[in-house]
ZAVEXBA-763504 format. One line per 4 residues: their letters; for each residue x, y, z of C-alpha. Coordinates in nm, 3 decimals, padded with zeros to 5 digits. Layout:
A = X Y Z  ...
# end
This chain:
MKSN = -00.878 03.153 00.476  -00.843 02.776 00.491  -01.103 02.573 00.674  -01.004 02.385 00.989
QTKL = -01.046 02.065 00.790  -00.785 02.179 00.535  -00.544 02.287 00.808  -00.584 01.951 00.982
ILGL = -00.510 01.753 00.668  -00.210 01.960 00.566  -00.077 01.940 00.921  -00.118 01.564 00.933
ALIS = 00.052 01.537 00.597  00.356 01.725 00.719  00.376 01.511 01.034  00.354 01.194 00.827
LAFF = 00.648 01.281 00.600  00.887 01.101 00.833  00.696 00.773 00.800  00.817 00.667 00.461
SCSP = 01.055 00.750 00.177  00.923 00.599 -00.144  01.246 00.544 -00.334  01.610 00.643 -00.341
KQEG = 01.618 01.011 -00.434  01.756 01.111 -00.774  01.966 01.426 -00.806  01.723 01.718 -00.797
AVDF = 01.426 01.490 -00.746  01.096 01.617 -00.611  01.008 01.540 -00.250  00.667 01.413 -00.351
QKFY = 00.534 01.352 -00.003  00.604 01.717 00.077  00.447 01.822 -00.254  00.130 01.623 -00.180
ASEM = 00.107 01.803 00.155  00.137 02.149 -00.002  -00.131 02.414 -00.028  -00.078 02.431 -00.405
FHDI = -00.147 02.060 -00.444  -00.459 02.087 -00.228  -00.591 02.382 -00.427  -00.528 02.220 -00.765
QMAQ = -00.693 01.890 -00.675  -00.992 02.060 -00.514  -01.039 02.283 -00.821  -01.126 01.972 -01.027
IFED = -00.930 02.091 -01.330  -00.932 01.738 -01.465  -01.224 01.499 -01.475  -01.000 01.231 -01.323
SKTF = -00.805 01.325 -01.008  -00.527 01.087 -01.112  -00.439 01.301 -01.413  -00.265 01.571 -01.211
VDCT = -00.049 01.335 -01.004  00.066 01.175 -01.331  00.173 01.511 -01.474  00.542 01.597 -01.490
AKRD = 00.659 01.936 -01.368  00.826 02.142 -01.641  01.067 02.298 -01.394  01.163 02.290 -01.029
IAAI = 00.857 02.228 -00.810  00.975 02.470 -00.542  00.995 02.746 -00.802  00.648 02.658 -00.933
EKDY = 00.507 02.673 -00.580  00.674 03.009 -00.518  00.518 03.151 -00.832  00.180 03.002 -00.742
NAQK = 00.180 03.165 -00.401  00.275 03.498 -00.557  00.014 03.486 -00.833  -00.290 03.307 -00.690
EQDG = -00.452 03.620 -00.538  -00.399 03.834 -00.847  -00.695 03.944 -01.056  -00.761 03.716 -01.350
FSIK = -00.550 03.430 -01.215  -00.654 03.097 -01.367  -00.547 02.789 -01.178  -00.616 02.578 -01.487
AFVE = -00.393 02.796 -01.706  -00.125 02.789 -01.435  -00.123 02.409 -01.429  -00.113 02.385 -01.808
ANFD = 00.181 02.629 -01.818  00.384 02.447 -01.552  00.307 02.076 -01.596  00.326 01.838 -01.892
MPYT = 00.018 01.622 -01.935  00.057 01.244 -01.895  00.081 00.995 -02.179  -00.251 00.879 -02.324
FSKD = -00.265 00.513 -02.423  -00.562 00.520 -02.658  -00.402 00.750 -02.916  -00.141 00.491 -03.012
FASD = -00.350 00.192 -03.111  -00.641 00.124 -03.345  -00.841 -00.196 -03.306  -00.927 -00.422 -03.598
TSKT = -01.224 -00.635 -03.499  -01.183 -00.852 -03.806  -00.902 -01.013 -03.606  -00.977 -01.271 -03.341
MKQH = -00.983 -01.159 -02.980  -00.672 -01.370 -02.917  -00.478 -01.201 -03.197  -00.596 -00.860 -03.076
IIDL = -00.454 -00.937 -02.731  -00.122 -01.055 -02.874  -00.103 -00.735 -03.080  -00.167 -00.532 -02.764
WPVL = 00.133 -00.663 -02.565  00.386 -00.428 -02.731  00.143 -00.137 -02.700  00.115 -00.198 -02.326
TRKA = 00.492 -00.243 -02.285  00.695 00.025 -02.110  01.072 00.038 -02.132  01.307 00.023 -01.837
GDVS = 01.537 00.310 -01.762  01.555 00.651 -01.607  01.252 00.871 -01.574  01.234 01.242 -01.513
SRSS = 01.322 01.342 -01.157  01.008 01.559 -01.174  00.783 01.263 -01.253  00.602 01.064 -00.985
LIPL = 00.712 00.743 -01.161  00.954 00.514 -00.977  01.206 00.383 -01.236  01.231 00.005 -01.283
PNDF = 01.528 -00.197 -01.411  01.334 -00.414 -01.659  01.066 -00.363 -01.922  00.710 -00.418 -01.801
IVPG = 00.344 -00.429 -01.903  00.095 -00.167 -01.783  -00.280 -00.231 -01.757  -00.378 00.047 -02.002
GRFR = -00.607 00.349 -01.997  -00.543 00.576 -01.699  -00.311 00.311 -01.553  00.021 00.416 -01.705
EIYY = 00.243 00.238 -01.452  00.298 -00.118 -01.334  00.041 -00.249 -01.083  00.112 -00.516 -00.828
WDSY = -00.168 -00.772 -00.826  -00.271 -00.692 -01.184  00.066 -00.817 -01.296  00.017 -01.178 -01.187
FTLE = -00.290 -01.216 -01.409  -00.118 -01.035 -01.694  00.180 -01.265 -01.640  -00.036 -01.577 -01.690
GLMI = -00.118 -01.451 -02.039  00.242 -01.358 -02.113  00.364 -01.707 -02.023  00.114 -01.859 -02.265
SGQE = 00.187 -01.600 -02.538  00.554 -01.701 -02.556  00.670 -01.397 -02.359  00.830 -01.581 -02.068
DMAI = 01.120 -01.333 -02.057  00.881 -01.043 -02.004  00.702 -01.238 -01.729  01.033 -01.308 -01.554
NMTK = 01.145 -00.946 -01.591  00.821 -00.821 -01.436  00.877 -01.056 -01.141  01.233 -00.924 -01.113
NFAF = 01.095 -00.569 -01.107  00.890 -00.657 -00.800  01.194 -00.813 -00.636  01.378 -00.487 -00.710
LIDS = 01.103 -00.282 -00.545  01.102 -00.507 -00.239  01.481 -00.486 -00.214  01.504 -00.109 -00.270
IGFV = 01.204 00.027 -00.077  01.104 -00.267 00.142  00.780 -00.376 -00.023  00.587 -00.373 -00.349
PNGN = 00.383 -00.052 -00.366  00.037 -00.045 -00.521  00.212 00.078 -00.839  00.547 00.232 -00.927
RAYY = 00.438 00.585 -00.838  00.544 00.806 -00.548  00.182 00.864 -00.449  00.139 00.492 -00.378
GGRS = 00.411 00.514 -00.114  00.193 00.422 00.183  00.042 00.098 00.062  00.092 -00.229 -00.121
QPPF = -00.169 -00.452 -00.290  -00.272 -00.818 -00.251  00.067 -00.995 -00.221  00.083 -01.207 -00.535
FSVM = 00.465 -01.198 -00.556  00.499 -01.556 -00.430  00.240 -01.669 -00.686  00.436 -01.497 -00.963
VDRV = 00.762 -01.654 -00.846  00.596 -01.995 -00.837  00.464 -01.944 -01.191  00.783 -01.824 -01.362
AKND = 01.028 -02.040 -01.165  00.831 -02.361 -01.114  01.080 -02.558 -01.325  01.389 -02.350 -01.248
RTLF = 01.519 -02.408 -00.898  01.805 -02.163 -00.935  01.568 -01.886 -01.043  01.330 -01.966 -00.758
ESFL = 01.611 -01.950 -00.501  01.722 -01.613 -00.639  01.386 -01.471 -00.531  01.401 -01.612 -00.176
PALQ = 01.547 -01.295 -00.012  01.267 -01.088 -00.166  01.002 -01.339 -00.056  01.138 -01.314 00.298
KEYD = 01.154 -00.934 00.292  00.798 -00.905 00.165  00.681 -01.133 00.444  00.861 -00.916 00.697
FWMK = 00.679 -00.612 00.558  00.336 -00.770 00.603  00.422 -00.899 00.951  00.585 -00.580 01.082
GAET = 00.458 -00.505 01.430  00.372 -00.866 01.518  00.648 -00.891 01.776  00.486 -00.632 02.006
LKAD = 00.128 -00.754 01.987  -00.090 -00.894 02.260  -00.421 -01.074 02.219  -00.696 -00.856 02.069
EANN = -00.444 -00.600 01.945  -00.355 -00.477 01.595  -00.039 -00.308 01.471  00.009 -00.198 01.112
RVVM = -00.104 -00.493 00.898  -00.101 -00.759 01.171  -00.378 -00.855 01.413  -00.343 -01.089 01.706
MEDG = -00.673 -01.265 01.751  -00.822 -01.335 02.093  -00.677 -01.689 02.090  -00.325 -01.558 02.017
SLLN = -00.317 -01.652 01.649  -00.188 -01.401 01.394  -00.386 -01.287 01.092  -00.354 -00.983 00.869
RYWD = -00.553 -00.684 00.750  -00.511 -00.420 00.481  -00.353 -00.094 00.594  -00.176 00.223 00.475
NYPL = 00.102 00.424 00.631  -00.070 00.760 00.582  -00.393 00.884 00.750  -00.448 01.130 00.463
PRPE = -00.649 01.167 00.142  -00.503 00.960 -00.143  -00.317 01.204 -00.372  -00.464 01.037 -00.681
SYRE = -00.819 01.067 -00.539  -00.760 01.369 -00.316  -01.082 01.558 -00.377  -01.302 01.248 -00.348
DYEL = -01.146 01.148 -00.014  -01.144 01.501 00.123  -01.510 01.561 00.042  -01.620 01.225 00.183
AEKV = -01.436 01.290 00.510  -01.592 01.634 00.537  -01.938 01.489 00.473  -01.898 01.204 00.725
GGDK = -01.725 01.406 00.995  -01.576 01.245 01.304  -01.231 01.090 01.299  -01.073 01.207 00.971
EKIF = -00.759 01.000 01.016  -00.970 00.685 01.054  -01.171 00.735 00.736  -00.861 00.823 00.533
RDLR = -00.684 00.514 00.663  -00.985 00.296 00.582  -01.012 00.440 00.231  -00.643 00.380 00.170
AGAE = -00.662 00.030 00.315  -00.953 -00.039 00.081  -00.730 00.073 -00.205  -00.453 -00.161 -00.083
SGWD = -00.702 -00.447 -00.110  -00.742 -00.380 -00.483  -01.119 -00.383 -00.425  -01.165 -00.007 -00.423
YSSR = -01.443 -00.009 -00.343  -01.678 -00.286 -00.236  -01.950 -00.360 00.016  -01.695 -00.597 00.171
WFKD = -01.555 -00.293 00.351  -01.881 -00.119 00.454  -02.041 -00.162 00.795  -02.387 -00.132 00.643
AQTL = -02.281 -00.330 00.331  -02.418 -00.043 00.120  -02.250 00.295 00.161  -01.891 00.414 00.131
ATIH = -01.942 00.650 00.425  -01.944 00.345 00.656  -01.609 00.209 00.534  -01.409 00.030 00.805
TTEI = -01.151 -00.172 00.613  -00.891 -00.167 00.889  -01.127 -00.355 01.123  -01.160 -00.649 00.883
IPVD = -00.959 -00.972 00.846  -00.988 -01.044 00.470  -01.005 -01.394 00.323  -00.795 -01.315 00.014
LNTL = -00.508 -01.146 00.198  -00.465 -01.426 00.449  -00.475 -01.705 00.193  -00.211 -01.519 -00.008
LYHL = 00.011 -01.491 00.299  -00.042 -01.863 00.364  00.093 -01.928 00.015  00.386 -01.692 00.082
ELKI = 00.473 -01.883 00.399  00.471 -02.212 00.207  00.693 -02.072 -00.069  00.942 -01.933 00.182
AQGY = 00.952 -02.278 00.346  01.011 -02.433 00.003  01.296 -02.192 -00.065  01.466 -02.263 00.266
NWTE = 01.424 -02.635 00.212  01.599 -02.607 -00.124  01.882 -02.401 00.027  01.909 -02.668 00.302
ELTK = 01.817 -02.425 00.580  01.586 -02.683 00.730  01.520 -02.514 01.064  01.393 -02.204 00.884
AQEY = 01.194 -02.420 00.645  01.016 -02.586 00.937  00.954 -02.247 01.099  00.761 -02.130 00.794
LDKA = 00.576 -02.458 00.757  00.462 -02.409 01.116  00.359 -02.050 01.044  00.156 -02.169 00.745
ASRK = -00.012 -02.440 00.953  -00.100 -02.189 01.225  -00.240 -01.943 00.971  -00.447 -02.215 00.804
AAIM = -00.596 -02.314 01.139  -00.683 -01.950 01.212  -00.838 -01.905 00.868  -01.057 -02.208 00.925
KYLW = -01.157 -02.081 01.269  -01.231 -01.719 01.185  -01.299 -01.703 00.810  -01.502 -02.018 00.747
DEQA = -01.867 -01.935 00.814  -02.043 -02.267 00.866  -02.385 -02.108 00.867  -02.323 -01.940 00.531
GFFV = -02.137 -02.240 00.393  -01.876 -01.999 00.260  -01.549 -01.826 00.346  -01.633 -01.476 00.472
DYDF = -01.428 -01.178 00.595  -01.418 -01.133 00.972  -01.472 -00.811 01.169  -01.221 -00.851 01.451
VAKS = -01.360 -00.549 01.639  -01.719 -00.676 01.636  -01.587 -01.034 01.665  -01.817 -01.168 01.394
PTGV = -01.824 -01.239 01.020  -01.903 -00.932 00.810  -02.187 -01.117 00.640  -02.087 -01.001 00.291
LSLA = -02.045 -01.293 00.051  -01.791 -01.217 -00.222  -01.564 -01.396 -00.466  -01.286 -01.358 -00.210
GAYP = -01.450 -01.670 -00.069  -01.307 -01.869 -00.361  -00.943 -01.799 -00.265  -00.917 -02.093 -00.021
LFFK = -01.008 -02.323 -00.311  -00.751 -02.161 -00.540  -00.483 -02.219 -00.275  -00.615 -02.571 -00.200
MADK = -00.681 -02.497 00.167  -01.045 -02.604 00.192  -01.146 -02.959 00.275  -01.376 -03.145 00.037
AQAK = -01.690 -03.073 00.239  -01.614 -02.700 00.249  -01.532 -02.693 -00.122  -01.863 -02.862 -00.204
KVAA = -02.055 -02.597 -00.008  -01.857 -02.314 -00.165  -01.917 -02.454 -00.515  -02.290 -02.473 -00.448
ILES = -02.301 -02.107 -00.342  -02.087 -02.003 -00.638  -02.332 -02.174 -00.873  -02.653 -02.052 -00.708
EFLK = -02.552 -01.700 -00.604  -02.257 -01.589 -00.815  -02.285 -01.743 -01.162  -02.453 -01.491 -01.393
PGGF = -02.503 -01.476 -01.771  -02.157 -01.324 -01.824  -01.952 -01.505 -01.559  -01.907 -01.495 -01.183
ITTN = -02.023 -01.172 -01.021  -01.806 -01.006 -00.755  -02.081 -00.962 -00.494  -02.459 -00.953 -00.521
NPTG = -02.485 -00.610 -00.358  -02.583 -00.332 -00.604  -02.411 -00.046 -00.425  -02.287 00.157 -00.721
QQWD = -01.930 00.065 -00.630  -01.726 -00.099 -00.903  -01.640 -00.411 -00.701  -02.007 -00.494 -00.646
APNA = -02.305 -00.599 -00.859  -02.343 -00.595 -01.154  -01.969 -00.600 -01.222  -01.722 -00.884 -01.264
WAPL = -01.345 -00.879 -01.298  -01.093 -01.101 -01.476  -00.870 -01.180 -01.173  -01.164 -01.315 -00.976
QWIT = -01.275 -01.530 -01.269  -00.927 -01.686 -01.277  -00.922 -01.748 -00.902  -01.275 -01.888 -00.895
VNGL = -01.258 -02.109 -01.204  -00.922 -02.260 -01.112  -01.037 -02.310 -00.753  -01.329 -02.511 -00.888
YFYD = -01.099 -02.711 -01.115  -00.873 -02.800 -00.823  -01.168 -02.966 -00.645  -01.299 -03.139 -00.958
FDEL = -01.596 -02.909 -01.016  -01.492 -02.897 -01.379  -01.837 -02.851 -01.527  -01.910 -02.543 -01.316
GNEG = -01.562 -02.405 -01.375  -01.597 -02.452 -01.751  -01.938 -02.287 -01.753  -01.803 -01.980 -01.572
AIRW = -01.500 -01.954 -01.800  -01.707 -01.996 -02.117  -01.958 -01.731 -02.012  -01.673 -01.495 -01.928
LERN = -01.497 -01.548 -02.261  -01.821 -01.498 -02.449  -01.872 -01.171 -02.261  -01.515 -01.064 -02.348
KAVY = -01.568 -01.151 -02.714  -01.903 -00.972 -02.740  -01.762 -00.647 -02.595  -01.451 -00.675 -02.813
KSTG = -01.658 -00.724 -03.130  -01.888 -00.432 -03.048  -01.628 -00.184 -02.916  -01.285 -00.308 -03.031
KMVE = -01.174 -00.309 -02.667  -01.071 -00.540 -02.388  -01.195 -00.356 -02.081  -01.113 -00.349 -01.712
KYNV = -01.442 -00.490 -01.584  -01.770 -00.622 -01.725  -02.138 -00.610 -01.641  -02.224 -00.981 -01.620
MDVS = -02.587 -00.944 -01.514  -02.719 -00.738 -01.805  -02.494 -00.834 -02.096  -02.641 -00.556 -02.310
LLAG = -02.460 -00.300 -02.091  -02.099 -00.218 -02.012  -01.976 -00.204 -01.652  -01.995 00.111 -01.442
GGEY = -01.954 00.252 -01.093  -01.644 00.363 -00.906  -01.434 00.679 -00.914  -01.338 00.680 -01.282
ALQD = -01.466 00.586 -01.630  -01.442 00.233 -01.772  -01.083 00.169 -01.882  -00.963 -00.018 -02.186
GFGW = -00.636 -00.196 -02.248  -00.652 -00.410 -02.039  -00.368 -00.608 -01.888  -00.535 -00.856 -01.658
TNGV = -00.838 -00.906 -01.882  -00.600 -00.991 -02.167  -00.396 -01.230 -01.952  -00.693 -01.421 -01.818
AIAF = -00.864 -01.443 -02.158  -00.551 -01.588 -02.319  -00.508 -01.831 -02.027  -00.870 -01.951 -02.044
LKIF = -00.846 -01.994 -02.422  -00.535 -02.207 -02.369  -00.721 -02.432 -02.124  -00.995 -02.500 -02.377
EEAD = -00.748 -02.545 -02.663  -00.563 -02.808 -02.461  -00.892 -02.978 -02.371  -00.985 -02.991 -02.740
QIQE = -00.644 -03.138 -02.824  -00.690 -03.408 -02.561  -01.031 -03.497 -02.699  -00.888 -03.506 -03.051
MKRE = -00.612 -03.742 -02.935  -00.868 -03.967 -02.770  -01.072 -03.982 -03.091  -00.761 -04.081 -03.283
# end
C-alpha cells in the first residue's frame, strides 16, 4: 500500500505532464515525464540500488519501457523478486568516464588539460530513443565524472579554456548547440537530458555569444533570434504581473520594476535526486509542492545547494529559493538585454535596440536599489517576500563587478570584503557558512574564481585579483600532482584536504576547472611576455 505522500507525488507528476515537452519526440521514443511519474520509477529510486541517484536516470532501457513496466508490475510481488536484478536485466548502465583515461603527473597541468579535451568530447548525432539524452547537432565537451552530458553554465567556463587552447571551432559549436536547444525547445535546459526538462541554469548564453563572436559581426547576428527567445523564456509571465506579484521566473517589485528569480516548471522531486528530495519533503512536512519547487529552483541556480537559499542560512530544510531575487541571475539578464540591444543595433532595428537599452537601464536601477546592501558594503540577494536582504554574503556579490555595473565606490567596498572575508589560502571561498553543503565553506569553485578575479581586474584591483588567481592555480596544481585529477571543487581553507559536501562524491574531469585554469595561465603568460618586452 502506497503512503499518502507517494500518492500525492505521483498524482502531481501526472498532472504536470501537460506543462512541458522536453524535445521533439523520436519514433518510438520514451515519454520520460510519464516514466518519471510511474510507480516503477518511484520504487527503483527509493530502493537506492545505486549509490548515486543520477545513475538510474542515465541508464538506457534495453527494450520498450512500457513492456518493462508491465513485467515489473507482474513480477514485483513474487517471492524472491529482486528489484536490483530486475534493473540490471532491463537497463544498460551509463558510460563511465574514468575508465578511459590515465593521468601522467610527469606532464604539466596545462598539458594534462589539453590532453583531456578529446576525452571529454562527445560526438553529435542520434542517440537511442530509450536514452534520456537529448541529441545535439554539434560535438560538445562534458564536465566529466557523473556529468555525462552538456551543462549550461559550465560550458561558458569550459569555452574560455577552449578558445585559448586553439579549439575555437569547438567553442563555436557548443554555442550553436545552445542556440539549437533554445530554438527547438524554447530554452537551454540545465543539461541535455529529459529529466532536466523543467529548468534552465544561470543564463550565460549571451556571454558565450559575446566571447566567440566578439570579432565576427555576422556570427553574432546569427545568434540574435536565440538571444531574443531566451530572454522571452526568462521573462514569461511578466505581462500579467502587478506590483508585489511573481509569475514563473519574473517578479514585479513593489515599485513596479521587474527582476527575476530561479524557478522550475515541476513541483516534484528531481528525477536525478528523487530519493533525496522525497525524503526531505517527508521529513519537513507541510507544502510538498513548495519544497520541491524550491529544491528545483536551487538546482536551476547551479548552486545546489548553498546557504544563499536557506531561511536560517544553515539547513536545507529551510530552503526558499523561489522567494529570493538573486544577484547573479539579474546581472546575467542585464548582460543579455545589452547584447540583444547590440544585435538590434547592428541589424538596424533601432527602435528595438533602444527598447532593450531601456530594459537594461531599468534592471540596473532595480539591482542597485534592491541588491546593493549599503550596510554590508556588498551586493546581496534579496528576499522579496520578507522585503529585506537575505544577509548571506557570497561570491555572487562579485557578479556586478564582472559585468561592470558597480560604481567605483561600490567596487572598492566589494573588493575590501572579498579580501578580508573571502580570500583563503587556496583562493576565494564561496561563502563563509560551514553548512555541509557543497556551495558553502570550505569549498571553492572555478567559475566563481573567474567571475571574481576578472571583476577585480575590471576595477583595477589587479594585485588582489592576481593573488586570488595564483592561490587558485597553486591549489589546482597541488591536487593534480597528488591525485592526477582536475576536480569539480576544492577545499580552499584547509589545503591538506579535498572538497566535500553535497549529494554526490567529488567528481573529476573537470570541464570548468580545466577552462578556468587554462585561462588564468594565459593571463599570467601574457603578463610575463609584456614584462619581458619592457625589459628588452
